[in-house]
VMD Tcl script that draws the C-alpha trace (Angstrom):
set ca {
  {98.96 81.20 89.03}
  {96.13 82.83 90.96}
  {94.41 80.62 93.54}
  {90.62 80.67 93.20}
  {88.19 79.81 96.01}
  {84.40 79.84 95.98}
  {82.56 80.13 99.29}
  {79.05 78.84 98.59}
  {75.82 79.09 100.60}
  {76.60 82.27 102.52}
  {73.32 83.14 104.28}
  {74.32 86.83 104.44}
  {77.00 87.88 101.95}
  {78.04 91.07 103.73}
  {78.18 89.59 107.23}
  {80.24 86.70 105.86}
  {82.51 89.17 104.04}
  {83.09 91.01 107.32}
  {84.13 87.78 109.04}
  {86.42 86.87 106.12}
  {87.99 90.32 106.17}
  {88.52 90.19 109.94}
  {90.28 86.84 109.57}
  {92.38 88.13 106.66}
  {93.40 91.33 108.45}
  {94.26 89.42 111.62}
  {96.52 87.14 109.57}
  {98.28 90.13 108.00}
  {96.71 89.83 104.55}
  {95.96 92.84 102.38}
  {92.64 92.64 100.54}
  {90.87 94.45 97.75}
  {87.08 94.02 97.81}
  {85.14 94.54 94.60}
  {81.45 94.60 93.82}
  {78.76 97.02 92.71}
  {78.53 100.48 94.29}
  {75.54 99.64 96.50}
  {77.20 96.50 97.87}
  {80.44 98.34 98.61}
  {78.53 101.17 100.35}
  {76.64 98.66 102.52}
  {79.88 96.82 103.31}
  {81.62 100.10 104.18}
  {78.87 100.89 106.69}
  {78.87 97.36 108.10}
  {82.64 97.35 108.58}
  {82.18 100.28 110.98}
  {79.40 98.60 112.95}
  {79.55 94.80 112.75}
  {81.57 94.40 115.95}
  {81.36 96.69 118.95}
  {84.88 95.76 120.08}
  {86.91 96.06 116.93}
  {87.30 98.12 113.79}
  {88.54 96.80 110.48}
  {90.66 99.52 108.90}
  {89.59 100.09 105.34}
  {89.24 102.78 102.71}
  {87.91 103.24 99.23}
  {89.84 103.28 95.98}
  {90.39 106.91 95.13}
  {91.36 107.80 98.70}
  {94.71 109.54 99.18}
  {97.62 107.24 98.29}
  {99.02 107.18 101.85}
  {95.63 106.10 103.19}
  {95.35 103.30 100.63}
  {98.88 102.11 101.42}
  {98.11 102.05 105.16}
  {94.75 100.28 104.85}
  {94.73 96.48 104.78}
  {91.31 96.55 103.06}
  {90.49 98.65 99.99}
  {86.97 98.79 98.54}
  {87.06 99.23 94.75}
  {84.14 99.14 92.34}
  {86.59 98.20 89.59}
  {90.12 96.94 89.71}
  {90.98 97.28 86.02}
  {91.13 100.78 84.61}
  {90.27 102.37 87.95}
  {92.51 103.86 90.60}
  {95.89 102.15 90.93}
  {95.70 99.63 93.75}
  {98.86 98.68 95.63}
  {97.42 95.46 97.09}
  {97.62 92.31 94.98}
  {97.46 89.65 97.66}
  {93.73 88.82 97.99}
  {90.76 89.88 95.90}
  {87.33 89.38 97.46}
  {84.69 89.51 94.72}
  {81.20 90.33 96.00}
  {79.88 91.09 92.51}
  {77.88 89.01 90.07}
  {80.43 89.36 87.28}
  {84.08 88.55 86.70}
  {86.39 91.06 88.30}
  {88.46 92.29 85.35}
  {92.12 92.20 86.37}
  {91.70 89.35 88.89}
  {94.79 87.58 87.50}
  {97.08 90.17 89.15}
  {96.10 88.80 92.59}
  {97.62 85.85 94.42}
  {94.17 84.70 95.58}
  {90.58 85.37 94.53}
  {87.67 84.60 96.83}
  {84.17 84.51 95.37}
  {81.30 84.66 97.90}
  {77.99 83.17 96.76}
  {74.69 83.27 98.66}
  {71.71 80.92 98.51}
  {70.00 83.05 95.83}
  {69.47 80.93 92.70}
  {70.22 83.76 90.24}
  {73.45 84.50 92.05}
  {74.35 80.81 92.03}
  {73.82 80.66 88.25}
  {76.16 83.62 87.73}
  {78.72 82.00 90.04}
  {78.59 78.83 87.93}
  {79.51 80.92 84.87}
  {82.47 82.43 86.74}
  {83.53 78.94 87.91}
  {83.41 77.71 84.30}
  {85.41 80.75 83.14}
  {88.18 80.04 85.67}
  {88.15 76.28 85.01}
  {88.32 76.77 81.23}
  {91.52 78.78 81.78}
  {93.15 76.07 83.84}
  {92.76 77.54 87.31}
  {92.55 75.14 90.21}
  {89.40 75.98 92.18}
  {88.72 75.28 95.85}
  {85.11 74.93 96.93}
  {84.00 75.84 100.45}
  {80.40 74.82 101.18}
  {79.30 76.91 104.15}
  {76.23 74.70 104.71}
  {78.53 71.76 105.39}
  {80.71 73.84 107.72}
  {77.71 74.99 109.77}
  {76.49 71.38 110.01}
  {79.92 70.29 111.29}
  {79.80 72.80 114.14}
  {76.43 71.58 115.45}
}
mol new
graphics top color blue
foreach p $ca { graphics top sphere $p radius 0.5 }
foreach p [lrange $ca 0 end-1] q [lrange $ca 1 end] { graphics top cylinder $p $q radius 0.2 }
display resetview
């Protein structure tokens, strides 16, 4: 069964996503990132610029098949009914809604900021997963930042 994790209280969703993706790529994981078009465009740009000393290889769904196969990170506006995605290890959901087709992945990570509307939508996704029997892990980033001070 798919493992579900919510990372709450991210002060900057895209910067946090970059750090998560760097950690995932360094550990050998293959990740599909989903969200709305504007979020994916901003993330695409940030992945090129967030660190002066490293590049996180990535591409977009719809890229040539050999490029998708070689990229540890694929950005996809939709994972169900869109381009065929070869990666089913980790799904990083940066969107407000359920990622249709999430159950094909070994792990799903939901990133939630401090925005109250976003938190309300995340609660609905949490309830959706819980109602279907998924075990959910909660990571409170406020607590983590307090532990490091």
